[in-house]
N, C-alpha and C positions, 0 to 999 in steps of 0.2 A: 470892239477894242481889241480882243485876242486875234482875230484875224487881221487886224491892222498892225499888230505888233509882228505877226507870221510873213505878212507881206512886206515889213520893212526888214526883219531878220534876212529874208530872201533875198530882197534888192541889194542890200551890204554883204552878205556872204551866199552866192549864189551856190556856191560847191557844197552847202550845208544842208543836213534835214534837221527841221526843227521836232524837237520830240519832248515829251513830259515824261520823267523818269519817277514812278511811285512804287514802294514797299508794299508787299502785300499785306492783308490785315495782320498775319501773324509773323511777319516778318522779325519784329523786336523779340517776339517771344522764343524764336528759334536761334539768335543768336548769343554768344556768351556775352555778358556783362561789358568784359572788356573792348568787345568790339562796337557795342553801342552808340558810345560817344562820337567815335569816329563815322561811324554809318550815318548818324543823325546829321553831324556837319555836311557831310557830302549830299544826302538826299533832302536835305534843307532847301537845296537849290531848285531842283524840282525840273525846270527847263534847262535845256541842253541843246548845244548845236552842234552837231556831228557829221563829220566827213560823208560824202554820198559813197565815196570810193570804199568806205571801209565796209567789212563784212561784218556780220552779225558776230561772229567768233572773235574778231578784233575790238568790238565794242564791248563785249562781255569782257574781256582781258583787260580792258582799260577801267572799267566798271569795279571789276574785281580787286585790281592793283590800288583803285582809291579809296576803296572801302578798308583795304588791308585784310581781306576775308581768309582766312587759312584755307588749305586743301581740304579739311575736315568736312568742307560745307560744300555741297554740289548748288550751281547756281542756276536759275532758268530764267528766260526773258519773255514774256508773252506779251504780244502786240494785239492791238485792238481799236475797232472805229468806235466801238461803245463798251462799257466795263463787262458787261456778259458775255461779249464776244471774243474773248481771248483765244488766241493761235498762238501756236509755239513755231515761230520761225526758223527755217533751214539756217544753220552755221555758217554755210557758203554763200548764203544771198548776201546781195550789198545791201546797205542800207537805204542806196535808192530804190532799190528793187522792193523792200519791205516797205518803203513809204509809199511809194508808186500805188501799191496793192491794198495797204491797211490805214493810212491817214484819213483823218476825219476831215469828210469834204467838207462840213461846213464852217470850219475854222484852219483846216491845214496842219493841224498837229498829228503827230505819231504817239499814241496814247502807249505807254510802254508798263509793265508791272513787273516789279523784280521779287523773285521767289527764290528763297534758298529751303534747303534741307540738309540736315546731319547727314553724313555719311561714314561708311565702316565702323558702326557703332559706336562712333562719338558722341 
């Protein structure tokens, strides 16, 4: 079922990368209460189609804007084929490169974990 959805998405939108974006287990503990509702609404979608040409940095900037995440937080994206294989991709890599190297071969999905940390003593 999941791989059929991915195949449909890729046939309809061939210039995109299918991915699932999930917060890490401590995500909501680390952000302030006023940011939590916006984050919950955005992250409830989970499945995204991202331009293959975007760099990791462009994708991160888009996520940061949609979360309305203040600069007091550092944001990291980890990619994996399996949950325990988290890799921090290079910010200058294209999403197509990251997808080719790290997408789950069984279902064609790139699994992305979102991590935030407070910075500057915030």
